C-alpha positions as CSV (number, residue, x, y, z in Angstrom):
1,M,104.9,-16.2,92.9
2,T,103.9,-13.4,90.8
3,K,101.1,-14.1,88.4
4,T,101.4,-12.7,84.9
5,S,98.4,-11.9,82.8
6,S,98.0,-13.5,79.4
7,T,95.6,-10.7,78.2
8,P,97.3,-8.8,75.4
9,N,97.9,-5.2,76.1
10,T,95.9,-3.0,73.7
11,S,96.2,0.2,75.5
12,N,98.0,1.9,72.4
13,A,95.2,0.9,70.0
14,S,92.3,3.3,69.4
15,P,88.8,2.2,69.3
16,A,88.4,2.8,65.6
17,S,91.5,0.9,64.7
18,G,89.8,-2.4,65.5
19,G,91.9,-2.9,68.6
20,R,95.2,-3.6,66.9
21,P,98.4,-2.4,68.7
22,G,100.3,0.1,66.8
23,L,97.6,0.7,64.2
24,G,96.7,4.0,65.8
25,L,100.2,5.1,65.2
26,R,100.1,4.2,61.5
27,L,96.8,6.0,61.3
28,D,98.4,9.1,62.8
29,V,101.4,8.8,60.2
30,R,98.7,8.6,57.4
31,N,97.1,11.8,58.7
32,L,100.3,13.5,58.8
33,S,101.0,12.3,55.3
34,L,97.7,13.8,54.2
35,L,98.5,17.1,55.9
36,G,101.8,17.1,54.0
37,V,99.9,16.5,50.7
38,L,97.6,19.3,51.6
39,L,100.4,21.6,52.4
40,A,102.0,20.7,49.1
41,L,98.7,21.6,47.3
42,V,98.7,24.9,49.1
43,I,102.2,25.7,48.0
44,V,101.4,24.8,44.3
45,G,98.2,26.9,44.5
46,G,100.1,29.8,46.0
47,F,102.9,29.6,43.5
48,T,100.7,29.2,40.4
49,R,98.0,31.8,41.4
50,P,99.2,33.6,44.5
51,E,96.8,36.4,44.4
52,Q,93.8,34.4,43.8
53,F,94.4,31.2,45.8
54,L,95.8,32.7,48.7
55,S,93.1,35.4,49.1
56,T,90.7,35.2,52.0
57,S,87.6,34.9,49.9
58,N,89.1,31.8,48.0
59,L,90.1,30.0,51.2
60,Q,86.6,30.6,52.4
61,L,85.2,29.4,49.2
62,V,87.4,26.1,49.4
63,L,86.2,25.5,53.0
64,T,82.6,26.2,52.1
65,Q,82.7,23.8,49.2
66,A,84.3,21.1,51.3
67,S,81.6,21.5,53.8
68,V,78.7,19.9,51.8
69,I,80.7,16.8,50.7
70,G,82.4,16.8,54.0
71,V,79.3,16.1,55.9
72,V,78.3,13.5,53.5
73,T,81.8,11.9,53.9
74,V,81.4,11.6,57.7
75,G,78.3,9.6,57.4
76,M,79.9,7.4,54.7
77,T,82.9,6.8,57.0
78,F,80.7,5.2,59.5
79,V,79.0,3.0,57.0
80,I,82.3,1.8,55.4
81,T,83.9,1.2,58.8
82,S,80.8,-1.1,59.4
83,G,81.8,-3.2,56.2
84,G,78.9,-1.5,54.2
85,I,78.7,1.0,51.4
86,D,76.4,3.7,50.3
87,L,76.0,4.5,46.6
88,S,72.8,6.6,47.0
89,V,74.2,9.6,49.2
90,G,74.3,11.8,46.2
91,A,70.8,11.0,45.0
92,I,69.5,11.3,48.6
93,L,71.0,14.9,48.8
94,A,69.3,15.7,45.5
95,L,66.0,14.4,46.7
96,A,66.3,16.2,49.9
97,S,67.2,19.4,48.3
98,V,64.4,19.6,45.7
99,W,61.7,18.3,48.1
100,A,62.9,21.0,50.7
101,T,62.6,23.8,48.1
102,T,59.2,23.3,46.5
103,V,56.8,26.2,46.7
104,A,54.6,24.3,49.3
105,T,57.6,23.6,51.6
106,Q,58.9,27.2,51.3
107,E,55.7,28.5,52.7
108,Y,56.8,27.1,56.0
109,G,60.1,29.2,55.9
110,F,63.5,28.3,57.4
111,A,62.2,25.7,59.7
112,G,60.2,24.0,57.0
113,I,63.0,23.8,54.7
114,L,65.5,22.5,57.4
115,F,63.0,20.0,58.6
116,T,62.0,18.6,55.2
117,A,65.6,18.1,54.1
118,V,66.5,16.3,57.3
119,A,63.3,14.1,57.3
120,V,63.7,13.2,53.6
121,G,67.4,12.1,54.4
122,L,66.3,10.1,57.2
123,A,63.5,8.4,55.4
124,C,65.9,7.3,52.7
125,G,68.4,6.1,55.2
126,L,65.7,4.2,57.0
127,V,64.7,2.5,53.7
128,N,68.3,1.5,52.9
129,G,68.7,0.3,56.5
130,L,65.7,-1.9,56.6
131,L,66.6,-3.4,53.2
132,I,70.0,-4.1,54.2
133,A,69.6,-5.0,57.8
134,Y,66.3,-6.9,58.0
135,G,65.7,-7.5,54.1
136,G,69.0,-9.3,53.7
137,M,70.0,-7.2,50.7
138,V,73.5,-6.6,49.6
139,P,74.3,-3.0,50.4
140,F,75.8,-2.5,47.0
141,I,72.4,-3.4,45.4
142,A,70.0,-1.7,47.9
143,T,71.9,1.6,47.7
144,L,72.1,1.4,44.0
145,A,68.3,0.8,43.8
146,M,67.8,4.1,46.1
147,L,70.2,6.1,43.8
148,A,68.0,5.3,40.8
149,S,64.7,5.8,42.7
150,A,65.8,9.1,44.5
151,R,67.2,10.5,41.3
152,G,64.0,9.6,39.4
153,L,61.8,11.2,42.1
154,A,63.9,14.4,42.2
155,L,63.6,14.7,38.5
156,Q,59.8,14.1,38.9
157,I,59.4,16.8,41.5
158,T,61.3,19.4,39.7
159,E,60.3,18.4,36.1
160,G,63.8,19.2,35.3
161,K,63.7,22.9,36.4
162,T,65.7,24.7,39.0
163,Q,63.7,25.6,42.1
164,I,64.7,29.0,43.4
165,V,64.8,29.6,47.2
166,T,62.9,32.7,48.3
167,V,63.2,32.4,52.1
168,Q,65.4,35.3,52.9
169,S,66.5,33.9,56.2
170,V,68.0,30.9,54.5
171,L,69.7,32.9,51.8
172,D,71.2,35.2,54.4
173,L,73.4,32.4,55.8
174,G,75.4,32.4,52.5
175,V,76.4,36.0,52.5
176,P,79.6,37.4,54.1
177,D,77.4,39.4,56.7
178,S,76.5,36.1,58.4
179,Y,80.3,34.9,58.8
180,V,81.4,34.5,62.4
181,L,84.9,35.8,62.9
182,G,85.3,35.4,59.1
183,I,84.1,31.8,59.0
184,P,81.2,30.9,57.0
185,P,78.2,29.2,58.8
186,L,78.4,26.2,56.5
187,V,81.9,25.6,57.7
188,L,81.0,25.8,61.2
189,V,78.4,23.2,60.8
190,F,80.8,21.0,59.1
191,A,83.2,21.4,62.0
192,A,80.4,20.6,64.5
193,V,79.5,17.5,62.5
194,T,83.1,16.5,62.2
195,V,83.6,16.7,66.1
196,I,80.4,15.0,67.0
197,G,81.4,12.1,64.4
198,W,84.9,11.8,65.9
199,L,83.6,11.6,69.4
200,V,80.7,9.1,68.5
201,L,83.2,6.7,66.6
202,N,86.1,6.9,69.0
203,R,84.4,7.6,72.4
204,T,81.2,5.8,72.5
205,T,79.8,2.3,72.6
206,F,78.1,2.9,69.2
207,G,81.4,3.5,67.6
208,R,82.9,0.4,69.0
209,R,80.1,-1.5,67.9
210,T,80.4,-0.1,64.4
211,V,84.1,-1.2,64.2
212,A,83.3,-4.6,65.7
213,V,80.6,-5.1,63.2
214,G,83.0,-4.2,60.3
215,G,85.7,-6.3,61.7
216,N,83.8,-9.5,62.1
217,A,79.9,-9.4,62.2
218,E,79.7,-13.1,63.3
219,A,81.9,-12.4,66.2
220,A,80.1,-9.2,67.1
221,R,76.7,-11.1,67.1
222,L,78.1,-13.7,69.4
223,A,79.5,-10.8,71.7
224,G,75.9,-9.7,72.1
225,I,75.8,-7.0,69.6
226,D,72.5,-6.6,67.6
227,V,74.2,-6.4,64.2
228,R,71.0,-5.8,62.3
229,R,69.9,-3.0,64.4
230,Q,73.4,-1.5,64.3
231,R,73.4,-1.6,60.6
232,L,70.0,0.1,60.6
233,Y,71.3,2.9,62.7
234,L,74.4,3.4,60.6
235,Y,72.2,4.0,57.3
236,L,70.0,6.3,59.3
237,L,73.1,8.1,60.2
238,S,74.4,8.3,56.6
239,G,70.8,9.6,55.6
240,L,70.9,12.2,58.3
241,C,74.2,13.5,57.1
242,C,72.7,13.6,53.5
243,G,70.0,15.7,54.8
244,I,72.0,18.2,56.5
245,A,74.4,18.4,53.5
246,A,71.4,19.1,51.4
247,F,70.4,22.1,53.6
248,L,73.9,23.4,53.3
249,L,73.9,23.1,49.5
250,I,70.5,24.8,49.4
251,I,72.2,27.8,51.3
252,L,75.3,27.7,49.0
253,A,73.3,27.4,45.8
254,G,70.2,29.3,46.6
255,S,68.2,26.6,44.8
256,G,67.3,22.9,44.6
257,Q,68.1,21.0,41.5
258,N,67.6,17.2,40.6
259,T,71.4,17.2,39.5
260,N,72.6,18.2,43.0
261,G,75.1,15.7,44.5
262,N,76.1,14.2,41.2
263,L,79.0,11.7,41.9
264,Y,79.1,12.7,45.6
265,E,78.9,9.0,46.5
266,L,82.4,8.5,44.6
267,D,83.8,11.6,46.1
268,A,82.7,10.6,49.7
269,I,84.2,7.0,49.3
270,A,87.4,8.2,47.8
271,A,87.9,10.6,50.5
272,A,87.2,8.1,53.3
273,I,89.6,5.6,51.4
274,I,92.6,8.0,51.3
275,G,92.0,9.1,54.8
276,G,92.6,5.7,56.1
277,T,89.1,4.0,56.4
278,L,89.3,0.4,55.4
279,L,87.0,-0.4,52.4
280,T,86.2,-3.9,53.7
281,G,85.3,-2.5,57.2
282,G,86.7,-2.7,60.8
283,R,88.7,0.5,60.7
284,G,87.6,4.1,60.2
285,T,89.0,7.6,60.9
286,I,87.0,10.8,60.8
287,V,90.0,13.0,60.8
288,G,91.4,11.2,57.8
289,S,88.2,11.3,55.9
290,V,88.0,15.2,56.5
291,L,91.6,15.7,55.3
292,G,90.8,13.6,52.2
293,V,87.8,16.0,51.5
294,L,90.1,18.9,51.9
295,V,92.7,17.5,49.6
296,F,90.1,16.8,46.7
297,T,88.4,20.1,47.2
298,T,91.7,21.9,47.1
299,I,92.7,20.0,43.9
300,T,89.5,21.1,42.3
301,N,90.0,24.7,43.4
302,I,93.6,24.7,41.9
303,F,92.6,23.2,38.6
304,A,89.7,25.7,38.3
305,L,92.0,28.8,39.1
306,N,94.5,27.4,36.5
307,N,91.8,26.8,33.8
308,L,92.7,23.2,33.6
309,Q,90.3,20.7,32.0
310,S,88.2,18.7,34.3
311,D,89.4,15.4,32.7
312,V,92.9,16.0,33.9
313,Q,91.6,16.7,37.2
314,Q,89.6,13.3,37.3
315,I,93.0,11.5,36.4
316,A,94.7,13.2,39.2
317,K,92.0,12.1,41.7
318,G,92.1,8.6,40.3
319,A,95.9,8.4,40.8
320,I,95.6,9.6,44.4
321,I,92.9,6.9,45.0
322,V,95.1,4.2,43.6
323,A,98.0,5.2,45.6
324,A,96.0,5.4,48.8
325,V,94.7,1.9,48.2
326,L,98.0,0.5,47.6
327,I,99.4,2.1,50.7
328,Q,96.4,0.7,52.6
329,R,97.3,-2.8,51.6
330,R,100.9,-2.4,52.5
331,T,99.8,-1.2,56.0
332,L,97.5,-4.2,56.5
333,R,100.3,-6.6,55.5
334,G,102.8,-4.8,57.9
335,G,100.0,-5.3,60.7
336,E,99.7,-9.0,59.9
337,S,103.4,-9.8,60.1
C-alpha cells in the first residue's frame, strides 16, 4: 500500500507570503499591475511634457528623489510585515541629517558624516525597539513619542537654521561627474539596499521569522522564535535605513535641516501598502514597495512639471491608497475562500 502524506504542499508559496499557496501568484499580479500603473504614468508624463519628462536629466532626478524615501520604505516594509508600524522614520531622518551636518561633525569629513548619520538612526531604532519589544509599549505610541522627541531635538540642534555641508567629498557624490554609466550614486545605493532587503526577507531565516511574527506572534513564540528580540532587530533595521537615507539626503540637498523627512512616514507606509505589504502583518514584498515608491515619485514629478497644485497631488495619492487597500481586502477574502 502506498502511503500518502497529509502535509499540505506549499511549494508555490513564497516565504514573504506567509506560506499561503497561490498568494505568491497574486503578489506577482499586483506587481505587474503596479508596473502597468507606472507605465501609464510615464505615458501621461511623456504626452503632457515630452521634452522635459522624457529627458535623461529628469529621469535621473526621479530616480534620485525616489532613492531617499525608497531606502526608508525598505525598512518600513520589514516593520509592517512583522505587524508593527514606525511613525518616527521622517523625524529620525531629520535628526540624523542635522546631527551629521553640525560643524563639529563635519570636521571629521566624509567618514564622520556617514558614521554619525547611521549611528543616530541605529540609536533611535534601538530606543523604539526596546520600548516596544521589552517595554510593552504599543508601536503606534512608542514611535509617535520618538517622532515628537526627534523633531524637537533636531530643531534644538539647528536652532531653526539650515546647516550647509562644506565637505567637498560628500558634495561631489551629487554632481553628474560622479555618475556611474549615467546612474547617480544615490540610485546605486537604493538598488543595493533593495536587493539586500529582498534577499533578507525572502531567502533568510530572519525574513521567515519576520513573516511568522507578523502572521501570529503567539504561534511564532510557541515555535521557538524569540519574538521580542526579533522586534528589536526590526526597529534597529528601520533606524539603519533612516540613517542611510539621511546621508543620501545630505548628498542630495547639500545641507541638513530640521524639516527634512517631513511626512516621510506616511509616504513610506503608503508605498508599502500599495505594493502589497499587509498592514496587519504576515505578508510583505520589497519589490512591491519599491514600485509603490516609484509610482508616487513619478506622480509628484508629473504634477511639478505641469505646474499643478500640491493639494490635487495629495488627493490623487489618497485615492491610490484607498484603491490599494480595497484591492488588498478582496485579495485576502479570495485567499480565505
